LUMLO-112470 format. One line per 4 residues: their letters; for each residue x negated, y, z of C-alpha. Coordinates in steps of 0.1 Angstrom, whole numbers, plus 2048, in hexadecimal, padded with zeros to 3 digits. Layout:
% LUMLO-112470
A) X,Y,Z  ...
% end
This chain:
% LUMLO-112470
MEAP) 82C,7D5,961  82D,7EC,941  819,80B,942  82D,82C,93D
NSPP) 81E,836,91E  81C,813,90D  830,80F,8EE  851,7FF,8F1
ATAW) 858,7DC,8E6  86C,7E8,8C9  84F,7F9,8BB  83A,7DA,8BB
LTLS) 857,7C7,8AB  85A,7E2,891  835,7E1,889  835,7BB,887
VAVL) 852,7BB,86F  842,7D8,85A  821,7C4,856  833,7A5,84C
AVSS) 848,7B8,832  82B,7C9,822  818,7A8,821  834,797,80D
AGIV) 835,7B1,7F1  817,7A1,7DE  825,77E,7D8  847,78B,7D0
LQEM) 838,7A5,7B5  822,787,7A8  840,771,7A5  852,78B,78F
SEVP) 835,786,774  84F,784,759  852,7AA,75C  836,7C0,750
PLLR) 821,7CC,76F  827,7F3,76A  84C,7ED,764  84C,7D7,784
ASWR) 83C,7F3,799  854,80B,78C  872,7F7,794  862,7F4,7B8
MQGT) 862,81A,7BB  884,821,7AD  893,806,7C3  880,816,7E3
ALVL) 88B,838,7D9  8AF,82D,7DA  8AA,81E,7FD  899,83F,808
LPGF) 8B4,856,7F9  8CD,856,817  8B2,85E,830  8A6,87A,818
LYQS) 8CA,888,817  8CE,884,83D  8AD,897,845  8B4,8B1,82A
LRSN) 8D4,8BB,83B  8C4,8B9,85F  8A1,8C8,85B  8AA,8ED,859
DFEL) 888,8F6,86A  873,8E8,84D  870,8FB,82C  860,8EC,80D
NRND) 846,904,7FD  836,903,7DB  815,8F4,7E8  82B,8D8,7FA
ALLI) 83C,8D0,7D9  81C,8CE,7C6  80B,8B8,7E1  82A,8A1,7DE
LVSS) 825,89F,7B8  7FF,895,7BF  808,87C,7D7  821,86B,7BF
LFLA) 807,868,7A6  7F1,858,7BE  80C,841,7C9  815,838,7A4
AHFG) 7F2,831,79D  7EE,81C,7BB  80B,805,7B5  806,804,78F
SWVW) 7E2,7F8,793  7EB,7E0,7B0  807,7CF,79E  7F2,7CB,77F
SLDN) 7D6,7BA,794  7EF,7A2,7A0  7F2,794,77D  7CD,794,778
TSLV) 7BC,786,796  7C5,76F,7B3  7E0,77C,7CD  7C5,77A,7E9
HSLL) 7AC,78E,7D6  7C6,7A8,7CC  7D1,7AC,7F1  7AC,7AF,7FD
FVNT) 7A0,7C8,7E5  7BF,7DE,7E8  7BB,7E0,80C  794,7ED,809
HPLV) 7A3,811,80E  791,817,830  772,811,81E  77B,82A,803
VVAI) 781,844,81E  75F,841,828  753,848,806  765,869,803
MPFL) 75F,875,828  741,88B,81E  757,89D,807  770,8A3,822
GEAV) 756,8B1,837  757,893,84F  737,882,85D  72F,860,853
RRGH) 723,84B,871  711,82C,875  730,817,87A  73E,824,85A
IMGV) 71F,81A,848  71F,7F7,859  744,7F2,851  73F,7FD,82B
ALGF) 720,7E6,829  735,7C8,837  752,7CF,823  742,7D3,801
GGAT) 72B,7B6,80A  749,7A1,80F  759,7AE,7EE  737,7A2,7DC
VSLM) 73B,780,7EC  75F,77C,7E3  756,784,7BE  742,764,7BD
DLGD) 766,754,7B8  76A,765,796  776,74F,77B  780,734,795
GGQV) 79E,721,785  7A3,740,771  7B4,751,790  79A,76C,799
SLAG) 78D,787,77F  779,7A5,783  792,7BA,770  7AF,7B0,789
DFAA) 79A,7B7,7A8  78D,7D9,799  7B1,7E3,794  7BC,7DA,7B9
FIGA) 79D,7EF,7C4  7AB,80C,7AF  7CA,807,7C3  7B7,80A,7E2
VTVV) 7A6,82B,7D6  7C7,83C,7CB  7D9,831,7EB  7BF,845,7FE
GYIL) 7CA,864,7EC  7EF,85C,7F2  7E6,858,818  7D3,877,81C
VGRH) 7ED,88E,80B  809,87C,81F  7F5,881,840  7F2,8A7,838
LRSQ) 815,8AB,830  822,897,84D  80B,8A1,867  800,8C4,85F
RGMP) 81F,8D0,84E  837,8BC,863  84B,8AE,846  865,896,850
IFIY) 85F,873,844  87C,86F,829  878,891,81D  854,887,814
AFPV) 85A,863,80B  877,866,7F3  86B,87F,7DA  848,86F,7DA
TLAA) 857,84D,7D4  86F,859,7BA  854,86D,7A7  83F,84E,7A8
GIWL) 85A,83B,798  85C,853,77C  837,854,775  837,82E,774
SIAT) 856,82E,75D  842,844,745  824,82F,749  838,80E,740
ASFE) 849,81D,724  828,82B,714  813,80D,71B  82B,7EE,71E
GSSL) 846,7F9,706  863,7F8,721  881,80E,718  8A4,816,723
SSLE) 8B4,806,705  8A2,7E4,709  8BC,7C5,708  8A3,7B1,71D
ASDS) 8A5,7BB,743  880,7B3,747  876,7CE,72E  890,7E7,73A
LFGW) 888,806,74F  8A6,7FF,764  8A6,7D9,75E  8A2,7D5,784
SDPI) 8C9,7DA,786  8CD,7B9,772  8DB,79E,788  8BB,789,782
WIAW) 8A5,7A3,790  8BA,7B8,7A9  8B5,7A1,7C7  88F,7A2,7C2
VAFL) 88D,7C7,7C0  8A4,7CA,7DD  88D,7B6,7F2  86F,7CA,7E8
SLGP) 881,7EA,7EE  891,7E1,810  874,7CB,81C  852,7D9,813
GLCG) 861,7FA,80B  878,803,826  870,7EA,843  849,7EB,839
HTGV) 840,80E,831  859,821,843  856,80A,861  831,80F,863
NTVL) 836,837,862  852,833,87D  83B,820,895  820,839,894
RWIS) 836,84E,8AB  82C,834,8C8  80F,820,8BB  7EE,82E,8B2
PITV) 7E3,830,88E  7C4,81B,895  7D9,7FF,8A0  7F0,802,884
SIAL) 7D5,804,86B  7C3,7E3,879  7E6,7D0,878  7EA,7DB,853
LMEP) 7C7,7CB,84D  7D7,7AB,851  7EA,7AE,832  7D3,799,81D
VLGA) 7D4,77D,837  7F9,77C,83C  7FF,782,816  7EC,763,80F
IIGW) 800,74F,828  821,75C,81A  815,755,7F7  80B,731,801
LWTE) 82C,72B,812  83F,738,7F2  82C,725,7D7  813,70E,7E9
EVLI) 7FC,718,7CE  7E7,734,7DE  7C2,728,7DB  7A6,738,7F1
GLPT) 783,730,7E6  766,72E,801  756,74E,7F3  779,762,7F5
FIGG) 77F,754,818  75D,75F,825  75D,77F,811  780,789,81A
LMMI) 778,785,83F  75A,79D,839  770,7B5,827  78A,7B5,842
AGAI) 76F,7B8,85E  75F,7D6,84D  780,7E9,849  787,7E2,86E
TVTL) 764,7EE,876  76A,80E,863  78B,814,874  77E,80E,897
QEKS) 761,827,890  77C,840,885  78C,83B,8A8  76B,83D,8BA
QNSG) 763,85D,8A7  785,86D,8AB  783,865,8D1  762,875,8D5
ESVS) 76F,895,8C3  78D,897,8D9  778,895,8F8  75F,8AF,8EE
% end
């Protein structure tokens, strides 16, 4: 018999779909390699912003009890910079290292959080240190695959890690605006995503030569609207964008953040499986397999330590 406070079955279904959707983004973006990486990332943000627009308009009309102040607007701007840096560096990594390495290193964000905890005035416990040691030990082991078949590179792995560092900033700002300020999900997500798309459009125009006037869709700032690419970007926007990230934010109403965080750490595993099913070309060397398991175990250890620490603080 189901406990009164247990999450409804629809919440678990939504979380499952969200994790699968997020995990599918890597191989789709990698298969779009004809498009420069920063331009690809900007298309992803533009498409997702369009998908989020109806929810933003609806909540803007209904949320009369929430007032956006100047500090909120500044934090939204900061959050959009973090989000743009996250997607730009991660998509670049997909072109410069293996799919599995990219997914592993971009999901080291729980380990990054530990590194900044002292600056946030939070205590670092033994479980944190054990998790970080295990995680970065695994990263070191996985780097033994460098140069294997030309797939894995230090630059690509580092770019994915930068994606993990910058997503922490995005998460921290979002947590403040959503939890402490009570900002509705679409009123937060739409402007952040739209602004991130603008930053990435500026970046691709500056570094990749993309422009509005380009005759080639793969070099155009709005080239995703071309019949060749619109289905790809629609999937990324509706799948990983709406069903994935918005789904995760939705289930937090019923499922604890610790459970959701651990579920999302399965992205490298599911992403590798989806990539193999798609192309049958995803190769995983033994160092990556062993190191990857260590990295995931380290991230889970850190996440569980956070749960234990928060539970102890709530009781005391």
